[in-house]
Structures are given as C-alpha cells and as structure tokens.
C-alpha positions as CSV (number, residue, x, y, z in Angstrom):
1,M,5.4,-15.0,5.7
2,H,6.1,-12.0,3.5
3,R,7.0,-12.7,-0.1
4,R,6.9,-11.0,-3.5
5,A,3.6,-11.5,-5.3
6,Q,3.5,-13.9,-8.1
7,L,1.2,-14.0,-11.2
8,D,-0.9,-16.8,-9.6
9,D,-1.7,-14.5,-6.7
10,A,-3.6,-12.0,-8.9
11,G,-7.1,-13.4,-8.2
12,R,-6.6,-13.4,-4.4
13,I,-5.1,-9.9,-4.5
14,A,-8.1,-8.7,-6.5
15,E,-10.5,-10.2,-4.0
16,I,-8.7,-8.4,-1.1
17,H,-8.5,-5.2,-3.1
18,V,-12.2,-5.0,-4.1
19,F,-13.6,-6.2,-0.8
20,G,-11.1,-4.0,1.1
21,W,-12.3,-0.9,-0.9
22,R,-15.9,-1.8,-0.3
23,C,-15.4,-2.1,3.5
24,A,-13.0,0.8,4.0
25,Y,-14.2,3.4,1.6
26,R,-18.0,3.1,1.8
27,G,-19.2,6.7,2.4
28,I,-16.0,8.1,0.9
29,V,-16.3,6.6,-2.6
30,T,-19.8,6.3,-4.2
31,D,-21.6,3.0,-4.0
32,D,-21.8,3.2,-7.8
33,V,-18.0,2.9,-8.0
34,L,-17.7,0.3,-5.1
35,F,-20.5,-2.0,-6.1
36,G,-21.3,-1.1,-9.7
37,K,-17.9,-0.6,-11.3
38,M,-15.5,-2.6,-9.1
39,R,-15.5,-6.2,-10.1
40,V,-13.2,-9.0,-8.9
41,A,-12.7,-10.5,-12.4
42,A,-11.7,-7.1,-13.9
43,S,-9.5,-6.3,-11.0
44,A,-7.8,-9.7,-11.3
45,E,-7.0,-9.0,-14.9
46,R,-5.5,-5.6,-14.0
47,W,-3.4,-7.3,-11.3
48,R,-2.2,-10.0,-13.7
49,K,-1.0,-7.2,-16.1
50,S,0.6,-5.3,-13.2
51,L,2.4,-8.3,-11.8
52,T,3.6,-9.2,-15.3
53,A,5.0,-5.7,-15.7
54,E,6.6,-5.8,-12.3
55,A,8.5,-9.0,-13.3
56,E,9.8,-7.3,-16.4
57,T,10.7,-3.9,-14.9
58,A,13.6,-2.7,-12.8
59,A,13.2,-2.2,-9.0
60,G,11.6,1.0,-8.0
61,A,8.8,0.9,-10.6
62,G,6.6,-0.8,-8.1
63,E,6.6,-4.0,-6.1
64,T,3.7,-6.0,-4.7
65,W,4.3,-8.1,-1.6
66,V,1.8,-10.5,0.1
67,V,1.4,-11.8,3.6
68,E,0.7,-15.6,3.3
69,T,0.0,-17.8,6.3
70,D,-1.4,-21.4,6.2
71,G,-1.5,-21.1,2.4
72,I,-3.8,-18.1,2.5
73,I,-2.9,-14.7,1.3
74,R,-4.3,-12.4,4.0
75,A,-2.9,-9.0,2.9
76,F,-0.8,-7.3,0.3
77,M,1.1,-4.1,-0.2
78,T,2.5,-2.2,-3.2
79,M,5.5,0.1,-2.8
80,G,8.2,1.8,-4.9
81,D,9.9,5.0,-5.6
82,T,7.7,8.0,-5.0
83,R,5.5,9.2,-7.8
84,D,5.3,12.7,-6.4
85,P,7.1,15.3,-8.5
86,D,7.9,17.5,-5.5
87,R,10.0,14.8,-3.9
88,D,13.5,13.9,-4.8
89,G,15.3,10.5,-4.8
90,T,15.4,10.3,-1.0
91,S,11.6,9.5,-0.7
92,F,10.0,6.1,-1.0
93,E,6.3,5.5,-1.3
94,L,3.9,3.0,0.3
95,W,1.4,2.9,-2.6
96,G,-1.1,0.9,-0.6
97,I,-1.8,-1.7,2.0
98,Y,-4.9,-3.9,1.9
99,V,-5.8,-6.5,4.5
100,D,-8.6,-8.9,3.8
101,P,-11.5,-7.6,6.0
102,A,-11.7,-11.0,7.7
103,F,-8.2,-10.6,9.0
104,L,-8.1,-6.9,10.1
105,R,-6.3,-6.1,13.3
106,S,-4.1,-9.2,13.1
107,G,-0.9,-7.3,12.7
108,F,-0.5,-8.0,9.0
109,G,-0.6,-4.3,8.1
110,G,2.0,-3.3,10.6
111,G,4.3,-6.1,9.4
112,L,4.0,-4.7,5.8
113,I,4.9,-1.2,7.0
114,E,8.0,-2.6,8.6
115,L,8.9,-4.4,5.4
116,C,8.4,-1.2,3.4
117,E,10.5,0.8,5.8
118,D,13.3,-1.8,5.7
119,E,13.2,-1.8,1.9
120,A,13.3,2.0,1.8
121,R,16.4,2.0,4.1
122,R,18.0,-0.7,2.0
123,R,17.7,1.6,-1.0
124,G,19.1,4.6,0.9
125,R,15.8,6.5,1.2
126,K,15.3,9.0,4.1
127,E,11.5,8.9,4.3
128,V,8.4,6.9,3.4
129,L,5.2,8.6,2.3
130,V,1.7,7.4,1.8
131,W,-1.5,9.0,0.5
132,V,-4.6,8.4,2.7
133,F,-8.2,9.5,2.1
134,E,-9.0,12.5,4.2
135,R,-12.4,11.0,5.3
136,N,-10.9,7.7,6.4
137,P,-10.2,8.1,10.1
138,G,-9.3,4.4,10.6
139,A,-6.5,4.5,8.0
140,R,-5.3,7.8,9.3
141,A,-5.1,6.5,12.9
142,F,-3.3,3.3,11.6
143,Y,-0.6,5.3,9.9
144,E,-0.3,7.7,12.8
145,K,0.1,4.8,15.2
146,H,3.1,3.7,13.0
147,G,4.8,7.1,13.1
148,F,3.4,8.8,10.0
149,R,2.3,12.4,10.2
150,A,0.1,14.4,7.9
151,E,2.3,17.1,6.3
152,G,-0.5,19.3,5.0
153,K,-0.4,18.4,1.3
154,T,-3.7,17.2,-0.3
155,Q,-4.9,16.2,-3.7
156,V,-8.3,15.5,-5.2
157,I,-8.9,12.2,-7.0
158,E,-11.2,13.6,-9.6
159,N,-12.8,10.3,-10.8
160,L,-13.7,9.5,-7.2
161,G,-14.5,12.9,-5.9
162,A,-12.3,12.2,-2.8
163,V,-9.5,14.1,-1.2
164,E,-6.3,12.4,-0.2
165,M,-3.8,13.6,2.4
166,R,-0.1,12.9,2.2
167,Y,1.5,11.3,5.3
168,V,5.2,11.2,5.8
169,K,7.5,9.2,8.1
170,P,11.2,10.1,8.4
171,L,13.3,7.0,8.6
172,G,16.0,6.7,11.3
173,K,18.4,3.9,11.5
174,A,17.2,0.3,11.7
175,M,16.9,-1.5,15.0
176,G,20.1,-1.7,17.0
177,G,21.3,1.7,15.6
178,Q,22.7,0.1,12.4
179,E,21.6,0.5,8.9
180,N,19.6,-2.4,7.6
181,V,21.6,-4.2,4.9
182,R,20.3,-7.2,3.0
C-alpha cells in the first residue's frame, strides 16, 4: 500500500535512508560519510523536521510517500516540483527513491515511479526528472528500464565529491489514453 508518510514513520524512513545509502553508494561516497557521519538517530530527527514541514506546507514543496505491507515500511519516495532553475512549471521531480536493501527487486521502486508519474500528470506536468549518481550503474539501469533517459546535464555534489546526471522522462497520457484524474 502506498500512503503519505506520517511523523511516526521518521525512524523507519531514516533506517532505510541510511542503510540504503551505505549499500548503494559505497565506492561513490566516502566511507567516512557513509559510516562516520551518517547516523540513523540524526537522520530520524531530520526526517521528523522534514515531515512536519511537509504537513505545514502547500503541495509541490515536497511530499514523502511510503510503501507499507504487512505493517512494515519497505520503501519510500520524495517528490515535488522541480528544484532545477533551468526548468519551467511543466517539470516534476522525483527527489529520491529508497528501498530497504532487504526488499530490493520486489517491485516497490517501480510502483513508486508509477505513483510519481501519476501525481505529475494530475498536476499537469509534462515530464519527470531525477538526479542519479554517475557512478551508480544499478540506479541508472533501474531508471532507464522505467523509461528515463540521461539528457547530458551533470552537477557535482561538492560535499560528497560525486557527480550526478539528470535523467528525464516525458509523460504521455495515462493508461487507456486518458489523462489520469484523481
């Protein structure tokens, strides 16, 4: 089941976030960052603040959604209006998807992409973009499998010393050839 994240979810989201980074970004981000600076307790506090702000802010500022089955949050996603100044109001951004490493390849990530695309269409957006670490072939293949294509724009995340690539997916009409309306 997909649902909006709640304040009580902050601890579990933090676990997935920290352990997801450690598994996915080892060799891309330094071990000092992954194991020395990233802490679940500190991440949980940041997530509590972020989820509180989401509850108090208008749509578009960022929304966090979780996948919960059998009472266990297995994955989460944050999405919202694009933060890229070179894009206009027709772009939507998938800010990040993280699946608990124990539940990888279970379809949760693909389901979250579909949710993001549906929300983008509902808001009248024409494309979804996502930033992916250049040296993360697994994530790049995942997004390519779901129709995203690298467009050639990159940026360096200075505090991590890592390069990100922007992937974009144009949105067509929803299934059945009709626009998705909620």
